[in-house]
TIFI-501963 format. One record per residue: residue number from 1; residue in one letter; x, y, z of N, C-alpha, C, O in turn. Coordinates in Angstrom, 1 decimal, padded with zeros to 4 digits. Example, Ala and Ser with C-alpha at 12.3 -4.5 7.8 and 13.67 -1.06 7.14 Angstrom:
REM residues 2
(atom 1; "A"; (013.2; -005.7; 007.8); (012.3; -004.5; 007.8); (013.2; -003.3; 007.8); (014.2; -003.3; 008.5)),
(atom 2; "S"; (012.8; -002.2; 007.1); (013.7; -001.1; 007.1); (012.9; 000.0; 007.9); (013.4; 001.1; 008.0)),
END
This chain:
REM residues 170
(atom 1; "M"; (071.7; 087.0; 120.7); (072.9; 087.8; 120.4); (072.7; 089.2; 120.7); (072.9; 089.7; 121.8)),
(atom 2; "G"; (072.2; 090.0; 119.8); (071.7; 091.3; 120.0); (072.7; 092.4; 120.2); (072.4; 093.6; 119.9)),
(atom 3; "V"; (074.0; 092.1; 120.6); (074.9; 093.2; 120.7); (075.8; 093.2; 119.5); (076.4; 092.2; 119.1)),
(atom 4; "L"; (076.0; 094.4; 119.0); (076.8; 094.6; 117.8); (078.2; 095.0; 118.2); (078.4; 096.0; 118.9)),
(atom 5; "H"; (079.2; 094.3; 117.8); (080.6; 094.6; 118.1); (081.2; 095.1; 116.8); (081.2; 094.5; 115.8)),
(atom 6; "T"; (081.8; 096.3; 116.9); (082.5; 096.8; 115.7); (084.0; 096.5; 115.8); (084.5; 096.2; 116.9)),
(atom 7; "M"; (084.7; 096.5; 114.7); (086.1; 096.2; 114.7); (086.9; 097.4; 114.4); (086.5; 098.2; 113.5)),
(atom 8; "R"; (088.0; 097.6; 115.1); (088.8; 098.8; 114.8); (089.7; 098.5; 113.7); (090.3; 097.4; 113.5)),
(atom 9; "L"; (089.9; 099.5; 112.8); (090.8; 099.4; 111.7); (092.2; 099.8; 112.2); (092.3; 100.6; 113.1)),
(atom 10; "P"; (093.2; 099.3; 111.5); (094.6; 099.7; 111.9); (094.8; 101.1; 111.5); (094.2; 101.6; 110.6)),
(atom 11; "P"; (095.7; 101.8; 112.2); (096.0; 103.2; 111.9); (096.6; 103.3; 110.5); (097.2; 102.4; 110.0)),
(atom 12; "Q"; (096.4; 104.5; 109.9); (096.9; 104.7; 108.5); (098.4; 104.6; 108.5); (099.1; 105.3; 109.2)),
(atom 13; "E"; (098.9; 103.7; 107.7); (100.4; 103.6; 107.6); (100.9; 104.6; 106.5); (100.2; 104.9; 105.6)),
(atom 14; "T"; (102.1; 105.1; 106.7); (102.6; 106.0; 105.7); (103.6; 105.4; 104.8); (104.0; 105.9; 103.8)),
(atom 15; "R"; (104.2; 104.2; 105.2); (105.2; 103.5; 104.3); (104.5; 102.9; 103.1); (103.5; 102.3; 103.2)),
(atom 16; "D"; (105.1; 103.2; 101.9); (104.5; 102.7; 100.7); (104.4; 101.2; 100.6); (103.4; 100.7; 100.1)),
(atom 17; "D"; (105.3; 100.4; 101.2); (105.3; 099.0; 101.2); (104.1; 098.4; 102.0); (103.8; 097.2; 101.9)),
(atom 18; "M"; (103.5; 099.2; 102.9); (102.4; 098.7; 103.7); (101.0; 099.0; 103.1); (100.0; 098.5; 103.6)),
(atom 19; "K"; (101.0; 099.8; 102.0); (099.7; 100.3; 101.5); (098.8; 099.2; 101.0); (097.6; 099.1; 101.4)),
(atom 20; "N"; (099.3; 098.2; 100.2); (098.5; 097.1; 099.7); (098.0; 096.3; 100.9); (096.8; 095.9; 100.9)),
(atom 21; "S"; (098.8; 095.9; 101.8); (098.4; 095.1; 102.9); (097.3; 095.8; 103.7); (096.3; 095.2; 104.1)),
(atom 22; "Q"; (097.5; 097.1; 104.0); (096.5; 097.8; 104.8); (095.2; 097.9; 104.0); (094.1; 097.8; 104.6)),
(atom 23; "Q"; (095.3; 098.2; 102.7); (094.2; 098.3; 101.9); (093.3; 097.0; 102.0); (092.1; 097.1; 102.1)),
(atom 24; "V"; (094.0; 095.9; 101.9); (093.3; 094.6; 101.9); (092.6; 094.4; 103.3); (091.5; 094.0; 103.4)),
(atom 25; "R"; (093.4; 094.7; 104.4); (092.9; 094.6; 105.7); (091.6; 095.5; 105.9); (090.6; 095.0; 106.5)),
(atom 26; "R"; (091.6; 096.7; 105.4); (090.5; 097.6; 105.6); (089.3; 097.0; 104.9); (088.2; 097.0; 105.4)),
(atom 27; "T"; (089.5; 096.5; 103.6); (088.4; 096.0; 102.9); (087.8; 094.8; 103.6); (086.6; 094.6; 103.7)),
(atom 28; "L"; (088.7; 093.9; 104.0); (088.2; 092.6; 104.6); (087.6; 092.9; 106.0); (086.7; 092.2; 106.4)),
(atom 29; "T"; (088.1; 093.9; 106.7); (087.5; 094.2; 107.9); (086.1; 094.7; 107.7); (085.2; 094.4; 108.5)),
(atom 30; "S"; (085.9; 095.5; 106.7); (084.6; 095.9; 106.3); (083.7; 094.8; 106.0); (082.5; 094.7; 106.4)),
(atom 31; "L"; (084.2; 093.8; 105.3); (083.4; 092.6; 105.0); (083.1; 091.8; 106.2); (082.0; 091.3; 106.4)),
(atom 32; "G"; (084.1; 091.7; 107.1); (083.9; 091.1; 108.4); (082.8; 091.7; 109.2); (082.0; 091.0; 109.8)),
(atom 33; "F"; (082.8; 093.0; 109.2); (081.7; 093.8; 109.9); (080.4; 093.5; 109.3); (079.4; 093.3; 110.0)),
(atom 34; "V"; (080.3; 093.4; 108.0); (079.0; 093.1; 107.3); (078.6; 091.6; 107.7); (077.4; 091.4; 108.0)),
(atom 35; "A"; (079.6; 090.7; 107.7); (079.3; 089.3; 108.0); (078.8; 089.2; 109.5); (077.9; 088.4; 109.8)),
(atom 36; "A"; (079.5; 090.0; 110.3); (079.1; 090.0; 111.7); (077.6; 090.4; 111.9); (076.9; 089.8; 112.7)),
(atom 37; "L"; (077.2; 091.4; 111.1); (075.8; 091.8; 111.2); (074.9; 090.7; 110.7); (073.8; 090.5; 111.3)),
(atom 38; "S"; (075.3; 090.0; 109.7); (074.5; 088.9; 109.2); (074.3; 087.8; 110.2); (073.3; 087.2; 110.3)),
(atom 39; "A"; (075.3; 087.6; 111.0); (075.3; 086.5; 112.0); (074.4; 087.0; 113.3); (073.9; 086.2; 114.0)),
(atom 40; "C"; (074.3; 088.3; 113.5); (073.6; 088.8; 114.7); (072.1; 088.6; 114.6); (071.5; 088.3; 115.6)),
(atom 41; "G"; (071.6; 088.8; 113.4); (070.1; 088.7; 113.3); (069.4; 089.9; 113.9); (068.2; 089.8; 114.1)),
(atom 42; "G"; (070.1; 090.9; 114.2); (069.5; 092.1; 114.8); (070.5; 092.8; 115.8); (071.6; 092.3; 116.0)),
(atom 43; "S"; (070.1; 093.9; 116.3); (071.0; 094.6; 117.2); (070.3; 095.5; 118.2); (069.3; 096.1; 117.9)),
(atom 44; "D"; (070.9; 095.6; 119.4); (070.5; 096.6; 120.3); (071.4; 097.8; 120.3); (071.3; 098.7; 121.1)),
(atom 45; "A"; (072.2; 097.9; 119.2); (073.2; 098.9; 119.1); (072.5; 100.3; 118.8); (071.3; 100.3; 118.4)),
(atom 46; "P"; (073.2; 101.4; 119.0); (072.6; 102.7; 118.7); (072.2; 102.8; 117.2); (072.6; 102.0; 116.4)),
(atom 47; "A"; (071.4; 103.8; 116.9); (070.8; 104.0; 115.6); (071.9; 104.1; 114.5); (071.6; 103.9; 113.3)),
(atom 48; "Q"; (073.1; 104.6; 114.8); (074.1; 104.7; 113.7); (074.6; 103.4; 113.2); (075.3; 103.4; 112.1)),
(atom 49; "A"; (074.3; 102.3; 113.8); (074.7; 101.0; 113.3); (073.8; 100.6; 112.1); (072.7; 101.1; 112.0)),
(atom 50; "V"; (074.3; 099.7; 111.2); (073.6; 099.3; 110.1); (072.4; 098.5; 110.6); (072.5; 097.7; 111.5)),
(atom 51; "A"; (071.2; 098.9; 110.1); (069.9; 098.3; 110.6); (069.5; 097.0; 110.0); (068.9; 096.2; 110.7)),
(atom 52; "T"; (069.9; 096.7; 108.8); (069.5; 095.5; 108.2); (070.6; 094.5; 108.0); (071.5; 094.8; 107.2)),
(atom 53; "P"; (070.6; 093.4; 108.7); (071.7; 092.4; 108.6); (071.6; 091.8; 107.2); (070.6; 091.7; 106.6)),
(atom 54; "L"; (072.8; 091.3; 106.7); (072.9; 090.7; 105.5); (073.2; 089.2; 105.7); (073.9; 088.8; 106.6)),
(atom 55; "S"; (072.7; 088.3; 104.8); (073.0; 086.9; 104.9); (074.2; 086.7; 104.0); (074.7; 087.6; 103.3)),
(atom 56; "C"; (074.8; 085.5; 104.1); (076.0; 085.2; 103.2); (075.6; 085.4; 101.8); (076.4; 086.0; 101.0)),
(atom 57; "G"; (074.5; 084.9; 101.3); (074.1; 085.1; 099.9); (073.9; 086.5; 099.5); (074.1; 086.8; 098.3)),
(atom 58; "D"; (073.6; 087.4; 100.4); (073.5; 088.8; 100.1); (074.8; 089.5; 099.8); (074.8; 090.5; 099.1)),
(atom 59; "L"; (075.9; 088.9; 100.3); (077.2; 089.4; 100.0); (077.6; 089.3; 098.6); (078.4; 090.1; 098.0)),
(atom 60; "A"; (077.2; 088.2; 097.9); (077.6; 087.9; 096.5); (077.2; 089.1; 095.6); (076.1; 089.6; 095.6)),
(atom 61; "G"; (078.2; 089.6; 094.9); (078.0; 090.7; 094.0); (078.0; 092.1; 094.6); (077.8; 093.1; 093.9)),
(atom 62; "M"; (078.2; 092.1; 095.9); (078.2; 093.4; 096.6); (079.4; 094.3; 096.2); (080.5; 093.8; 096.1)),
(atom 63; "A"; (079.1; 095.5; 095.9); (080.2; 096.5; 095.6); (080.8; 097.0; 096.9); (080.1; 097.2; 097.9)),
(atom 64; "I"; (082.1; 097.2; 096.9); (082.9; 097.7; 098.0); (083.3; 099.1; 097.6); (084.3; 099.2; 096.8)),
(atom 65; "P"; (082.7; 100.2; 098.1); (083.1; 101.5; 097.7); (084.6; 101.8; 098.1); (085.1; 101.4; 099.1)),
(atom 66; "A"; (085.2; 102.6; 097.2); (086.6; 103.0; 097.5); (086.7; 103.7; 098.8); (087.8; 103.6; 099.5)),
(atom 67; "S"; (085.7; 104.5; 099.2); (085.7; 105.2; 100.5); (085.8; 104.3; 101.7); (086.4; 104.7; 102.7)),
(atom 68; "V"; (085.3; 103.1; 101.6); (085.4; 102.1; 102.7); (086.8; 101.6; 102.8); (087.3; 101.3; 103.9)),
(atom 69; "I"; (087.5; 101.4; 101.7); (088.8; 100.9; 101.7); (089.8; 101.9; 102.4); (090.7; 101.5; 103.1)),
(atom 70; "G"; (089.6; 103.2; 102.1); (090.4; 104.2; 102.8); (091.7; 104.5; 102.1); (092.4; 105.4; 102.6)),
(atom 71; "L"; (092.0; 103.9; 101.0); (093.3; 104.2; 100.3); (092.9; 104.3; 098.8); (091.8; 103.8; 098.4)),
(atom 72; "P"; (093.7; 104.9; 098.0); (093.4; 105.0; 096.6); (093.2; 103.7; 095.9); (094.1; 102.9; 095.7)),
(atom 73; "T"; (091.9; 103.4; 095.5); (091.6; 102.3; 094.7); (090.4; 102.7; 093.8); (089.9; 103.8; 094.0)),
(atom 74; "N"; (089.9; 101.8; 093.0); (088.7; 102.0; 092.3); (087.6; 101.2; 092.9); (086.7; 100.7; 092.2)),
(atom 75; "G"; (087.7; 100.9; 094.2); (086.7; 100.1; 094.9); (087.0; 098.6; 094.7); (088.1; 098.2; 094.3)),
(atom 76; "G"; (086.0; 097.8; 095.0); (086.1; 096.4; 094.9); (084.8; 095.8; 094.8); (083.8; 096.5; 094.7)),
(atom 77; "A"; (084.8; 094.5; 094.8); (083.5; 093.7; 094.7); (083.7; 092.3; 095.3); (084.7; 091.8; 095.2)),
(atom 78; "V"; (082.6; 091.8; 095.8); (082.5; 090.4; 096.2); (082.1; 089.7; 095.0); (081.0; 089.9; 094.5)),
(atom 79; "T"; (082.9; 088.7; 094.6); (082.6; 088.0; 093.4); (081.8; 086.7; 093.6); (081.1; 086.2; 092.8)),
(atom 80; "S"; (081.9; 086.2; 094.9); (081.1; 085.0; 095.2); (081.0; 084.9; 096.7); (081.9; 085.4; 097.5)),
(atom 81; "A"; (079.9; 084.4; 097.2); (079.7; 084.1; 098.6); (078.7; 082.9; 098.8); (077.6; 083.0; 098.2)),
(atom 82; "A"; (079.1; 081.9; 099.5); (078.3; 080.8; 099.7); (078.5; 080.1; 101.0); (079.6; 080.1; 101.5)),
(atom 83; "I"; (077.5; 079.6; 101.6); (077.6; 078.9; 102.9); (078.2; 077.5; 102.6); (077.9; 076.8; 101.6)),
(atom 84; "V"; (079.2; 077.1; 103.5); (079.8; 075.8; 103.4); (079.5; 075.1; 104.7); (079.6; 075.7; 105.8)),
(atom 85; "A"; (078.9; 073.9; 104.6); (078.5; 073.1; 105.8); (079.7; 072.7; 106.6); (080.8; 072.6; 106.2)),
(atom 86; "A"; (079.4; 072.5; 107.9); (080.4; 072.1; 108.8); (080.9; 070.7; 108.4); (080.2; 069.9; 107.8)),
(atom 87; "S"; (082.2; 070.5; 108.6); (082.8; 069.2; 108.2); (084.0; 068.8; 109.1); (084.4; 069.6; 109.9)),
(atom 88; "G"; (084.4; 067.6; 109.0); (085.6; 067.1; 109.7); (085.2; 066.8; 111.2); (084.1; 067.1; 111.6)),
(atom 89; "N"; (086.2; 066.3; 111.9); (086.1; 066.1; 113.3); (087.4; 066.2; 114.0); (088.5; 066.2; 113.3)),
(atom 90; "G"; (087.4; 066.2; 115.2); (088.7; 066.4; 116.0); (089.3; 067.7; 115.6); (088.7; 068.8; 115.4)),
(atom 91; "A"; (090.7; 067.7; 115.5); (091.4; 068.9; 115.2); (091.1; 069.4; 113.8); (091.4; 070.6; 113.5)),
(atom 92; "A"; (090.6; 068.6; 112.9); (090.3; 069.0; 111.5); (088.9; 069.5; 111.4); (088.5; 069.8; 110.2)),
(atom 93; "A"; (088.1; 069.6; 112.4); (086.7; 070.1; 112.3); (086.7; 071.5; 111.9); (087.4; 072.4; 112.4)),
(atom 94; "L"; (085.8; 071.8; 111.0); (085.5; 073.1; 110.5); (084.0; 073.4; 110.8); (083.2; 072.5; 110.5)),
(atom 95; "P"; (083.7; 074.6; 111.2); (082.3; 074.9; 111.5); (081.6; 075.3; 110.1); (082.3; 075.5; 109.1)),
(atom 96; "E"; (080.3; 075.5; 110.2); (079.7; 076.2; 109.0); (080.2; 077.6; 108.9); (080.4; 078.3; 109.9)),
(atom 97; "Y"; (080.5; 078.0; 107.6); (081.0; 079.3; 107.4); (080.6; 079.8; 106.0); (080.1; 079.0; 105.2)),
(atom 98; "C"; (080.7; 081.1; 105.8); (080.4; 081.7; 104.5); (081.8; 081.9; 103.8); (082.6; 082.6; 104.3)),
(atom 99; "A"; (081.9; 081.3; 102.7); (083.1; 081.4; 101.9); (082.9; 082.6; 100.9); (082.1; 082.5; 100.0)),
(atom 100; "V"; (083.8; 083.6; 101.1); (083.6; 084.8; 100.3); (084.9; 085.0; 099.4); (086.0; 084.8; 099.9)),
(atom 101; "A"; (084.7; 085.4; 098.2); (085.9; 085.7; 097.3); (085.6; 087.1; 096.7); (084.4; 087.4; 096.5)),
(atom 102; "G"; (086.6; 087.8; 096.4); (086.4; 089.2; 095.8); (087.7; 089.7; 095.2); (088.7; 089.1; 095.2)),
(atom 103; "R"; (087.6; 091.0; 094.8); (088.7; 091.7; 094.2); (088.7; 093.1; 094.6); (087.6; 093.7; 094.9)),
(atom 104; "I"; (089.8; 093.7; 094.6); (090.0; 095.2; 094.8); (090.6; 095.7; 093.6); (091.7; 095.3; 093.1)),
(atom 105; "S"; (090.0; 096.7; 093.0); (090.4; 097.3; 091.7); (091.4; 098.4; 092.0); (091.1; 099.4; 092.7)),
(atom 106; "P"; (092.6; 098.4; 091.4); (093.6; 099.4; 091.6); (093.2; 100.7; 090.8); (092.4; 100.7; 089.9)),
(atom 107; "V"; (093.8; 101.8; 091.2); (093.6; 103.0; 090.5); (094.2; 102.9; 089.1); (093.5; 103.4; 088.1)),
(atom 108; "D"; (095.3; 102.3; 088.9); (095.9; 102.1; 087.5); (095.1; 101.0; 086.8); (095.2; 099.8; 087.2)),
(atom 109; "P"; (094.4; 101.3; 085.8); (093.6; 100.2; 085.1); (094.5; 099.2; 084.4); (094.0; 098.1; 084.1)),
(atom 110; "A"; (095.8; 099.4; 084.3); (096.7; 098.4; 083.7); (097.2; 097.4; 084.8); (097.8; 096.4; 084.4)),
(atom 111; "A"; (097.1; 097.8; 086.0); (097.5; 096.9; 087.1); (096.5; 095.8; 087.4); (095.3; 096.0; 087.2)),
(atom 112; "P"; (097.0; 094.7; 087.8); (096.0; 093.6; 088.1); (095.3; 093.9; 089.4); (095.8; 094.6; 090.3)),
(atom 113; "P"; (094.1; 093.3; 089.6); (093.3; 093.5; 090.8); (094.0; 092.7; 091.9); (094.7; 091.7; 091.6)),
(atom 114; "I"; (093.7; 093.1; 093.1); (094.1; 092.3; 094.3); (092.9; 091.3; 094.6); (091.8; 091.8; 094.8)),
(atom 115; "L"; (093.2; 090.1; 094.6); (092.2; 089.1; 094.8); (092.2; 088.7; 096.3); (093.3; 088.6; 096.9)),
(atom 116; "F"; (091.1; 088.4; 096.9); (091.0; 087.9; 098.3); (090.0; 086.9; 098.5); (089.1; 086.7; 097.7)),
(atom 117; "K"; (090.2; 086.2; 099.7); (089.2; 085.2; 100.1); (089.0; 085.4; 101.6); (089.9; 085.8; 102.3)),
(atom 118; "V"; (087.8; 085.2; 102.1); (087.4; 085.3; 103.5); (086.6; 084.1; 103.9); (085.7; 083.7; 103.1)),
(atom 119; "A"; (086.8; 083.6; 105.1); (085.9; 082.6; 105.6); (085.3; 083.2; 106.9); (086.0; 083.5; 107.9)),
(atom 120; "L"; (084.0; 083.3; 106.9); (083.2; 084.0; 107.9); (082.4; 082.9; 108.7); (081.4; 082.5; 108.2)),
(atom 121; "P"; (082.9; 082.5; 109.9); (082.2; 081.4; 110.6); (080.8; 081.9; 111.0); (080.6; 083.1; 111.4)),
(atom 122; "T"; (079.8; 081.0; 111.0); (078.5; 081.4; 111.4); (078.5; 081.8; 112.9); (077.8; 082.7; 113.3)),
(atom 123; "N"; (079.3; 081.1; 113.7); (079.4; 081.4; 115.1); (080.8; 082.1; 115.3); (081.7; 081.5; 115.7)),
(atom 124; "W"; (080.8; 083.4; 115.0); (082.1; 084.2; 115.0); (082.4; 084.6; 116.4); (081.6; 085.0; 117.2)),
(atom 125; "N"; (083.7; 084.5; 116.7); (084.2; 084.9; 118.0); (084.6; 086.3; 118.1); (085.2; 086.8; 119.1)),
(atom 126; "A"; (084.3; 087.1; 117.1); (084.5; 088.6; 117.0); (086.0; 088.9; 116.8); (086.5; 090.0; 117.1)),
(atom 127; "K"; (086.8; 087.9; 116.3); (088.2; 088.1; 116.1); (088.5; 087.7; 114.6); (087.8; 086.9; 114.0)),
(atom 128; "T"; (089.6; 088.3; 114.1); (090.0; 087.9; 112.7); (091.4; 087.5; 112.7); (092.2; 087.8; 113.6)),
(atom 129; "M"; (091.8; 086.7; 111.7); (093.2; 086.3; 111.5); (093.5; 086.4; 110.0); (092.8; 085.9; 109.1)),
(atom 130; "M"; (094.6; 087.1; 109.7); (095.0; 087.2; 108.3); (096.1; 086.2; 108.0); (097.0; 086.0; 108.7)),
(atom 131; "F"; (095.9; 085.5; 106.8); (096.9; 084.6; 106.3); (097.7; 085.3; 105.2); (097.1; 086.1; 104.5)),
(atom 132; "G"; (099.0; 085.1; 105.0); (099.7; 085.6; 103.9); (101.1; 086.1; 104.2); (101.5; 085.9; 105.4)),
(atom 133; "G"; (101.7; 086.7; 103.3); (103.1; 087.1; 103.4); (104.0; 085.9; 103.5); (103.5; 084.8; 103.3)),
(atom 134; "G"; (105.2; 086.1; 104.0); (106.1; 085.0; 104.2); (106.2; 084.1; 103.0); (106.3; 082.8; 103.1)),
(atom 135; "G"; (106.2; 084.6; 101.8); (106.4; 083.8; 100.6); (105.1; 083.5; 099.9); (105.1; 082.8; 098.8)),
(atom 136; "F"; (104.0; 083.9; 100.4); (102.7; 083.7; 099.8); (102.2; 084.7; 098.8); (101.2; 084.6; 098.2)),
(atom 137; "N"; (103.0; 085.8; 098.7); (102.6; 086.9; 097.7); (102.5; 086.3; 096.3); (103.3; 085.5; 095.9)),
(atom 138; "G"; (101.4; 086.7; 095.7); (101.1; 086.2; 094.4); (100.1; 085.0; 094.4); (099.6; 084.6; 093.3)),
(atom 139; "S"; (099.8; 084.4; 095.5); (098.8; 083.4; 095.6); (098.0; 083.6; 096.9); (098.4; 084.4; 097.8)),
(atom 140; "I"; (096.9; 083.0; 097.0); (096.0; 083.2; 098.1); (096.1; 081.9; 099.0); (095.7; 080.8; 098.6)),
(atom 141; "P"; (096.6; 082.0; 100.2); (096.7; 080.9; 101.1); (095.3; 080.3; 101.4); (094.3; 081.0; 101.3)),
(atom 142; "D"; (095.2; 079.1; 101.9); (094.0; 078.4; 102.2); (093.5; 079.0; 103.6); (094.1; 078.8; 104.6)),
(atom 143; "V"; (092.4; 079.8; 103.5); (091.9; 080.4; 104.7); (091.2; 079.5; 105.6); (090.8; 079.9; 106.7)),
(atom 144; "T"; (091.0; 078.2; 105.2); (090.4; 077.2; 106.2); (091.5; 076.4; 106.8); (091.2; 075.5; 107.6)),
(atom 145; "G"; (092.8; 076.7; 106.4); (093.9; 075.9; 107.0); (094.5; 076.4; 108.3); (093.8; 077.2; 109.0)),
(atom 146; "N"; (095.7; 076.0; 108.6); (096.3; 076.4; 109.8); (097.4; 077.4; 109.4); (097.8; 077.5; 108.3)),
(atom 147; "V"; (097.8; 078.2; 110.4); (098.9; 079.1; 110.2); (100.2; 078.3; 110.2); (100.3; 077.2; 110.7)),
(atom 148; "P"; (101.3; 078.8; 109.5); (102.5; 078.1; 109.5); (103.0; 077.8; 110.9); (103.0; 078.7; 111.7)),
(atom 149; "A"; (103.4; 076.6; 111.1); (103.9; 076.2; 112.4); (102.8; 076.2; 113.5); (103.1; 076.3; 114.7)),
(atom 150; "G"; (101.6; 076.3; 113.1); (100.5; 076.3; 114.0); (100.3; 074.9; 114.7); (100.8; 073.9; 114.2)),
(atom 151; "P"; (099.6; 074.8; 115.8); (099.5; 073.6; 116.6); (098.6; 072.6; 115.7); (097.6; 072.9; 115.2)),
(atom 152; "V"; (099.1; 071.4; 115.6); (098.4; 070.4; 114.8); (097.4; 069.6; 115.5); (096.5; 069.0; 115.0)),
(atom 153; "G"; (097.5; 069.6; 116.9); (096.5; 068.9; 117.7); (095.3; 069.7; 118.2); (094.5; 069.2; 119.0)),
(atom 154; "Q"; (095.2; 070.9; 117.7); (094.1; 071.8; 118.1); (093.4; 072.3; 116.9); (093.8; 072.1; 115.7)),
(atom 155; "L"; (092.2; 072.8; 117.1); (091.4; 073.3; 116.0); (092.1; 074.4; 115.3); (092.9; 075.2; 115.9)),
(atom 156; "K"; (091.9; 074.5; 113.9); (092.5; 075.5; 113.1); (091.8; 076.8; 113.5); (090.8; 076.8; 114.1)),
(atom 157; "P"; (092.4; 078.0; 113.1); (091.7; 079.3; 113.4); (090.2; 079.4; 113.1); (089.4; 079.8; 113.9)),
(atom 158; "L"; (089.8; 078.9; 111.9); (088.4; 079.0; 111.5); (087.6; 078.1; 112.5); (086.5; 078.4; 112.8)),
(atom 159; "G"; (088.2; 076.9; 112.8); (087.5; 076.0; 113.8); (087.3; 076.6; 115.1); (086.5; 076.2; 115.9)),
(atom 160; "R"; (088.2; 077.6; 115.5); (088.1; 078.2; 116.8); (087.2; 079.5; 116.7); (087.1; 080.2; 117.7)),
(atom 161; "G"; (086.6; 079.7; 115.5); (085.6; 080.8; 115.4); (086.2; 082.1; 114.8); (085.5; 083.1; 114.7)),
(atom 162; "Y"; (087.5; 082.1; 114.4); (088.0; 083.3; 113.8); (087.5; 083.5; 112.4); (087.3; 082.5; 111.6)),
(atom 163; "A"; (087.2; 084.7; 112.0); (087.0; 085.1; 110.6); (088.4; 085.1; 110.0); (089.2; 085.9; 110.4)),
(atom 164; "T"; (088.7; 084.3; 109.0); (090.0; 084.3; 108.4); (090.0; 084.9; 107.0); (089.0; 084.8; 106.3)),
(atom 165; "F"; (091.1; 085.5; 106.6); (091.2; 086.1; 105.3); (092.6; 086.1; 104.8); (093.6; 086.1; 105.5)),
(atom 166; "A"; (092.7; 086.2; 103.5); (094.0; 086.3; 102.8); (093.8; 087.0; 101.4); (092.7; 087.0; 100.9)),
(atom 167; "S"; (094.9; 087.5; 100.9); (094.9; 088.0; 099.6); (096.1; 087.6; 098.8); (097.0; 087.0; 099.4)),
(atom 168; "D"; (096.1; 087.9; 097.5); (097.3; 087.5; 096.7); (098.4; 088.6; 096.8); (099.3; 088.6; 096.0)),
(atom 169; "S"; (098.1; 089.6; 097.6); (099.2; 090.6; 097.8); (100.0; 090.5; 099.1); (100.8; 091.3; 099.4)),
(atom 170; "G"; (099.8; 089.4; 099.8); (100.6; 089.0; 100.9); (100.2; 089.6; 102.2); (100.8; 089.3; 103.2)),
END
């Protein structure tokens, strides 16, 4: 592998209704970046790249600084991370992946945290797909599943190598 690919973050949105969604995307993009490093096993990238790759197990308990999220929060944390073995066959086949769960702490201590899940395939295609919205606010969609109205005769996004993620904020 050897080549480190970084992911671009979406531009800063100014609309209030987009803040939670963008906040989650930035956090999960950061997690995706960390997971990509863990899958690389090293890098020929310039010195400013992170030098020590992390394994899936290393993500568990990891603090997510508020500065990485880029919007007002009290940071976040990865609450669990574990390797899940490949399973299924045909269109239902899923590759080995790291199942990550976490939370983003709001600035207001009385507000509930934003909960999220991420599925990071061992053989990542360097692309991500977000699940949520469209009536899913308040719950976390299945990140190993298919997108609504997705093709049923083809591999699901995770099966095609996408890092998939969702949060309970839609």
